[in-house]
C-alpha positions as a LaTeX table, in Angstrom:
\begin{tabular}{lrrr}
\hline
Residue & $x$ (\AA) & $y$ (\AA) & $z$ (\AA) \\
\hline
Met1 & 40.39 & $-9.60$ & 10.62 \\
Leu2 & 37.89 & $-9.47$ & 13.36 \\
Ser3 & 34.34 & $-8.22$ & 12.62 \\
Arg4 & 32.83 & $-5.27$ & 14.36 \\
Val5 & 30.47 & $-7.68$ & 16.20 \\
Thr6 & 33.42 & $-9.79$ & 17.25 \\
Thr7 & 35.44 & $-6.93$ & 18.47 \\
Lys8 & 32.44 & $-5.63$ & 20.44 \\
Phe9 & 31.87 & $-9.05$ & 21.90 \\
Ile10 & 35.46 & $-9.25$ & 23.10 \\
Gly11 & 35.08 & $-5.87$ & 24.67 \\
Leu12 & 32.05 & $-6.90$ & 26.44 \\
Leu13 & 33.81 & $-10.11$ & 27.55 \\
Phe14 & 36.55 & $-7.95$ & 29.00 \\
Ile15 & 34.13 & $-5.71$ & 30.78 \\
Gly16 & 32.40 & $-8.77$ & 32.25 \\
Leu17 & 35.68 & $-10.03$ & 33.70 \\
Leu18 & 36.55 & $-6.60$ & 35.01 \\
Trp19 & 33.19 & $-6.32$ & 36.73 \\
Gly20 & 33.49 & $-9.87$ & 38.08 \\
Cys21 & 36.92 & $-9.16$ & 39.52 \\
Gly22 & 35.82 & $-5.88$ & 41.00 \\
Ala23 & 32.70 & $-7.37$ & 42.56 \\
Asn24 & 34.72 & $-9.84$ & 44.55 \\
Ala25 & 37.03 & $-7.33$ & 45.95 \\
Asp26 & 36.52 & $-4.78$ & 48.71 \\
Val27 & 38.53 & $-2.07$ & 47.20 \\
Arg28 & 40.63 & $-2.39$ & 44.02 \\
Ser29 & 42.02 & 0.29 & 41.61 \\
Asp30 & 41.32 & 0.05 & 38.02 \\
Glu31 & 44.91 & $-0.87$ & 37.32 \\
Glu32 & 44.73 & $-3.73$ & 39.81 \\
Val33 & 41.57 & $-5.07$ & 38.38 \\
Lys34 & 43.06 & $-4.83$ & 34.79 \\
Glu35 & 46.10 & $-6.74$ & 35.91 \\
Leu36 & 43.95 & $-9.47$ & 37.44 \\
Val37 & 42.00 & $-9.83$ & 34.10 \\
Arg38 & 45.29 & $-9.85$ & 32.18 \\
Glu39 & 46.70 & $-12.64$ & 34.30 \\
Tyr40 & 43.52 & $-14.65$ & 34.09 \\
Leu41 & 43.46 & $-14.41$ & 30.32 \\
Leu42 & 47.11 & $-15.33$ & 30.01 \\
Glu43 & 46.49 & $-18.41$ & 32.16 \\
Asn44 & 43.31 & $-19.35$ & 30.44 \\
Pro45 & 43.53 & $-18.15$ & 26.79 \\
Glu46 & 41.04 & $-20.83$ & 25.77 \\
Val47 & 38.32 & $-18.60$ & 27.19 \\
Ile48 & 38.54 & $-16.18$ & 24.35 \\
Met49 & 38.69 & $-18.76$ & 21.80 \\
Glu50 & 35.68 & $-20.64$ & 23.15 \\
Ala51 & 33.78 & $-17.38$ & 23.17 \\
Leu52 & 34.86 & $-16.49$ & 19.58 \\
Val53 & 33.66 & $-19.99$ & 18.37 \\
Ile54 & 30.33 & $-19.47$ & 20.03 \\
Leu55 & 30.00 & $-15.99$ & 18.52 \\
Gln56 & 30.91 & $-17.21$ & 15.03 \\
Glu57 & 28.29 & $-19.92$ & 15.21 \\
Arg58 & 25.68 & $-17.51$ & 16.29 \\
Glu59 & 26.68 & $-15.10$ & 13.55 \\
Glu60 & 26.34 & $-17.91$ & 10.83 \\
Gln61 & 22.97 & $-18.98$ & 12.33 \\
Ala62 & 21.72 & $-15.36$ & 12.22 \\
Lys63 & 22.82 & $-14.98$ & 8.55 \\
Ala64 & 21.03 & $-18.30$ & 7.74 \\
Asp65 & 17.87 & $-17.21$ & 9.55 \\
Ala66 & 17.89 & $-13.90$ & 7.74 \\
Ala67 & 18.40 & $-15.51$ & 4.38 \\
Lys68 & 15.53 & $-18.00$ & 4.93 \\
Asn69 & 13.20 & $-15.14$ & 6.09 \\
Ala70 & 14.26 & $-13.15$ & 2.95 \\
Met71 & 13.49 & $-16.22$ & 0.78 \\
Asp72 & 10.14 & $-16.66$ & 2.37 \\
Ser73 & 9.17 & $-13.08$ & 1.78 \\
Met74 & 10.29 & $-12.94$ & $-1.90$ \\
Gln75 & 9.57 & $-16.48$ & $-3.16$ \\
Ser76 & 7.31 & $-15.37$ & $-5.96$ \\
Gly77 & 9.73 & $-12.70$ & $-7.20$ \\
Leu78 & 12.56 & $-15.29$ & $-6.89$ \\
Thr79 & 11.01 & $-17.93$ & $-9.02$ \\
Asn80 & 8.09 & $-16.53$ & $-10.97$ \\
Ser81 & 9.04 & $-13.03$ & $-12.14$ \\
Asp82 & 8.17 & $-12.15$ & $-15.79$ \\
Leu83 & 11.49 & $-10.30$ & $-15.96$ \\
Asp84 & 13.59 & $-13.44$ & $-15.60$ \\
Pro85 & 14.58 & $-15.72$ & $-18.32$ \\
Val86 & 13.48 & $-19.32$ & $-17.90$ \\
Gly87 & 14.97 & $-22.50$ & $-19.33$ \\
Gly88 & 14.91 & $-26.19$ & $-18.93$ \\
Asn89 & 11.45 & $-27.52$ & $-18.50$ \\
Val90 & 9.50 & $-24.14$ & $-18.34$ \\
Asp91 & 6.51 & $-26.17$ & $-16.77$ \\
Gly92 & 8.71 & $-28.28$ & $-14.57$ \\
Glu93 & 7.73 & $-28.86$ & $-10.89$ \\
Ile94 & 11.25 & $-28.45$ & $-9.54$ \\
Thr95 & 12.72 & $-24.84$ & $-9.89$ \\
Leu96 & 16.43 & $-24.18$ & $-9.65$ \\
Val97 & 17.49 & $-20.43$ & $-9.58$ \\
Glu98 & 20.92 & $-19.52$ & $-10.62$ \\
Phe99 & 22.82 & $-16.25$ & $-9.84$ \\
Phe100 & 25.82 & $-15.82$ & $-12.24$ \\
Asp101 & 28.33 & $-13.60$ & $-14.05$ \\
Tyr102 & 29.59 & $-14.45$ & $-17.50$ \\
Asn103 & 33.12 & $-13.69$ & $-16.60$ \\
Cys104 & 33.20 & $-15.87$ & $-13.50$ \\
Gly105 & 35.33 & $-18.93$ & $-14.06$ \\
Tyr106 & 33.32 & $-20.93$ & $-11.43$ \\
Cys107 & 30.16 & $-20.06$ & $-13.32$ \\
Lys108 & 31.54 & $-21.38$ & $-16.49$ \\
Arg109 & 32.35 & $-24.64$ & $-14.76$ \\
Ala110 & 28.84 & $-24.65$ & $-13.22$ \\
Ala111 & 27.30 & $-24.18$ & $-16.83$ \\
Asn112 & 28.40 & $-27.69$ & $-17.65$ \\
Thr113 & 27.02 & $-28.98$ & $-14.41$ \\
Leu114 & 23.68 & $-27.27$ & $-15.18$ \\
Thr115 & 23.60 & $-28.82$ & $-18.70$ \\
Ser116 & 23.97 & $-32.25$ & $-17.23$ \\
Leu117 & 21.37 & $-31.59$ & $-14.41$ \\
Lys118 & 18.84 & $-30.52$ & $-17.08$ \\
Lys119 & 19.42 & $-33.63$ & $-19.07$ \\
Asn120 & 19.13 & $-35.87$ & $-15.97$ \\
Asn121 & 16.11 & $-34.08$ & $-14.60$ \\
Pro122 & 13.51 & $-33.57$ & $-17.36$ \\
Asn123 & 11.29 & $-32.00$ & $-14.76$ \\
Leu124 & 13.73 & $-29.20$ & $-13.78$ \\
Arg125 & 12.80 & $-25.57$ & $-14.38$ \\
Val126 & 15.72 & $-23.12$ & $-14.52$ \\
Val127 & 15.33 & $-19.38$ & $-13.59$ \\
Tyr128 & 18.35 & $-17.35$ & $-14.70$ \\
Lys129 & 19.37 & $-14.38$ & $-12.66$ \\
Glu130 & 21.88 & $-12.23$ & $-14.52$ \\
Trp131 & 24.24 & $-10.81$ & $-11.76$ \\
Pro132 & 27.08 & $-8.92$ & $-13.42$ \\
Ile133 & 29.49 & $-8.09$ & $-10.59$ \\
Leu134 & 32.95 & $-8.69$ & $-11.96$ \\
Ser135 & 33.55 & $-6.17$ & $-14.64$ \\
Pro136 & 32.02 & $-3.70$ & $-17.08$ \\
Ser137 & 31.83 & $-6.33$ & $-19.91$ \\
Ser138 & 29.98 & $-8.53$ & $-17.47$ \\
Glu139 & 27.21 & $-6.03$ & $-17.41$ \\
Thr140 & 27.34 & $-5.79$ & $-21.32$ \\
Ala141 & 27.02 & $-9.49$ & $-21.55$ \\
Ala142 & 24.05 & $-9.57$ & $-19.06$ \\
Arg143 & 22.33 & $-6.71$ & $-20.87$ \\
Val144 & 22.76 & $-8.41$ & $-24.23$ \\
Ala145 & 21.38 & $-11.61$ & $-22.91$ \\
Leu146 & 18.47 & $-10.03$ & $-21.36$ \\
Ala147 & 17.68 & $-8.00$ & $-24.48$ \\
Val148 & 17.83 & $-11.38$ & $-26.49$ \\
Asn149 & 15.30 & $-12.74$ & $-23.94$ \\
Leu150 & 12.98 & $-9.87$ & $-24.89$ \\
Val151 & 13.26 & $-10.04$ & $-28.59$ \\
Phe152 & 14.35 & $-13.60$ & $-29.22$ \\
Pro153 & 13.29 & $-15.50$ & $-25.98$ \\
Glu154 & 13.61 & $-18.93$ & $-27.78$ \\
Arg155 & 17.25 & $-18.12$ & $-28.32$ \\
Tyr156 & 18.20 & $-16.98$ & $-24.77$ \\
Glu157 & 19.54 & $-20.31$ & $-23.45$ \\
Glu158 & 21.54 & $-20.75$ & $-26.69$ \\
Leu159 & 23.18 & $-17.35$ & $-26.18$ \\
His160 & 23.64 & $-18.03$ & $-22.44$ \\
Phe161 & 25.75 & $-21.17$ & $-22.82$ \\
Ala162 & 27.66 & $-19.72$ & $-25.92$ \\
Leu163 & 28.62 & $-16.76$ & $-23.46$ \\
Met164 & 29.47 & $-19.29$ & $-20.74$ \\
Asn165 & 31.57 & $-21.33$ & $-23.18$ \\
Ala166 & 33.47 & $-18.23$ & $-24.51$ \\
Thr167 & 37.13 & $-18.34$ & $-23.49$ \\
Ser168 & 37.11 & $-14.56$ & $-22.58$ \\
Leu169 & 34.61 & $-11.85$ & $-22.49$ \\
Arg170 & 36.82 & $-9.14$ & $-21.03$ \\
Thr171 & 35.73 & $-6.64$ & $-23.63$ \\
Asp172 & 32.36 & $-5.58$ & $-25.28$ \\
Asn173 & 33.73 & $-6.59$ & $-28.60$ \\
Ala174 & 34.15 & $-10.15$ & $-27.32$ \\
Val175 & 30.53 & $-10.19$ & $-26.17$ \\
Trp176 & 29.27 & $-9.01$ & $-29.58$ \\
Ala177 & 31.48 & $-11.43$ & $-31.32$ \\
Val178 & 29.38 & $-14.30$ & $-29.60$ \\
Val179 & 26.21 & $-12.51$ & $-30.83$ \\
Asn180 & 27.50 & $-12.35$ & $-34.33$ \\
Lys181 & 28.61 & $-15.90$ & $-34.28$ \\
Leu182 & 24.98 & $-17.01$ & $-33.57$ \\
Asn183 & 23.62 & $-14.81$ & $-36.31$ \\
Leu184 & 21.52 & $-12.71$ & $-33.90$ \\
Asp185 & 20.12 & $-9.40$ & $-35.08$ \\
Arg186 & 22.48 & $-6.98$ & $-33.36$ \\
Lys187 & 20.35 & $-3.91$ & $-34.13$ \\
Ala188 & 17.26 & $-5.44$ & $-32.61$ \\
Ile189 & 19.23 & $-6.37$ & $-29.58$ \\
Glu190 & 20.99 & $-3.01$ & $-29.11$ \\
Ala191 & 17.39 & $-1.35$ & $-29.11$ \\
Lys192 & 16.68 & $-3.26$ & $-25.90$ \\
Leu193 & 19.86 & $-2.97$ & $-24.04$ \\
Asn194 & 18.53 & $-0.17$ & $-21.74$ \\
Asp195 & 14.83 & $-1.33$ & $-21.65$ \\
Glu196 & 13.20 & $-0.81$ & $-18.36$ \\
Ala197 & 12.58 & $-4.57$ & $-18.08$ \\
Val198 & 16.39 & $-5.11$ & $-18.47$ \\
Asn199 & 17.14 & $-2.44$ & $-15.90$ \\
Gln200 & 14.59 & $-3.81$ & $-13.50$ \\
His201 & 15.85 & $-7.34$ & $-13.74$ \\
Leu202 & 19.47 & $-6.28$ & $-12.84$ \\
Ala203 & 18.06 & $-4.16$ & $-9.86$ \\
Asn204 & 15.95 & $-6.96$ & $-8.56$ \\
Thr205 & 18.71 & $-9.57$ & $-8.94$ \\
Met206 & 21.14 & $-7.41$ & $-6.96$ \\
Ala207 & 18.63 & $-6.91$ & $-4.19$ \\
Gln208 & 17.70 & $-10.61$ & $-4.10$ \\
Ala209 & 21.38 & $-11.64$ & $-3.97$ \\
Arg210 & 22.07 & $-9.30$ & $-1.14$ \\
Ala211 & 19.00 & $-10.42$ & 0.81 \\
Leu212 & 20.03 & $-14.07$ & 0.49 \\
Gly213 & 23.43 & $-13.40$ & 1.67 \\
Leu214 & 25.18 & $-14.20$ & $-1.52$ \\
Thr215 & 28.82 & $-12.78$ & $-1.68$ \\
Gly216 & 29.89 & $-14.10$ & $-5.05$ \\
Thr217 & 28.90 & $-16.21$ & $-8.02$ \\
Pro218 & 27.63 & $-18.72$ & $-8.79$ \\
Gly219 & 24.73 & $-19.05$ & $-6.30$ \\
Phe220 & 21.81 & $-21.42$ & $-6.61$ \\
Val221 & 18.51 & $-21.74$ & $-4.89$ \\
Val222 & 16.48 & $-24.94$ & $-4.97$ \\
Gly223 & 13.25 & $-24.80$ & $-2.90$ \\
Thr224 & 14.38 & $-23.32$ & 0.47 \\
Glu225 & 18.03 & $-24.36$ & 0.04 \\
Ile226 & 20.73 & $-21.99$ & $-0.90$ \\
Ile227 & 23.80 & $-23.43$ & $-2.51$ \\
Arg228 & 27.00 & $-21.32$ & $-2.64$ \\
Gly229 & 29.60 & $-21.92$ & $-5.24$ \\
Ala230 & 30.16 & $-24.39$ & $-8.01$ \\
Leu231 & 29.41 & $-27.59$ & $-6.07$ \\
Pro232 & 29.70 & $-30.95$ & $-7.78$ \\
Glu233 & 26.71 & $-32.11$ & $-9.72$ \\
Ser234 & 26.06 & $-34.88$ & $-7.26$ \\
Glu235 & 25.68 & $-32.44$ & $-4.37$ \\
Ile236 & 23.15 & $-30.24$ & $-6.19$ \\
Gln237 & 21.35 & $-33.40$ & $-7.34$ \\
Lys238 & 20.95 & $-34.33$ & $-3.68$ \\
Val239 & 19.18 & $-31.02$ & $-2.96$ \\
Ile240 & 16.88 & $-31.57$ & $-6.08$ \\
Asp241 & 16.05 & $-35.07$ & $-4.96$ \\
Ala242 & 15.19 & $-33.72$ & $-1.56$ \\
Gln243 & 12.55 & $-31.33$ & $-3.11$ \\
Leu244 & 10.95 & $-34.36$ & $-4.81$ \\
\hline
\end{tabular}
């Protein structure tokens, strides 16, 4: 499906061709000009394809530039917000930011990658961005995890990976089953589910993800690099190495 920008571009292309044909003729009716344009495009269809390729490249570059500008303007909030859970080496010099959803299969795969990256990079600091976009139980899981970060911050990563390793979290009961398995105080957690800090974290994460141009989970940020999707560990390691 063509985007609005692409459709508008094609329209402008046609107008340009129409104008060109009309400018080179003494007197031509609109129908004659349109027929000339039609014949030209039928004989040279590659013109449209070449124009669309150029347009797509420009659109992608514009998105990349917008994401970089957004990252520059919100760098502190992206990596140093008191609202965000932090793991790995909390004093590490290299920061990796992850946007994730506990019901995302690719995020579950990326959790294993992240565990390995932390092990192989003792200087890696990890900032967790709870971004529940797939289901209502995703938000329940995110709120539970953020509440744990408020009342039992030393247990956050333990719960995080337990939720990631859970086979299914399609219901709220499944989320609480993980909590119970870890012997966490449910009442203390429930008291913080709608805490202002939890609400603000979720709102900030949504705004940041949109500003960075993320369209799904997982998404990572290392330095000024945005990584979309569950890439192999070696690819993420290259980005980390580049920051060193």
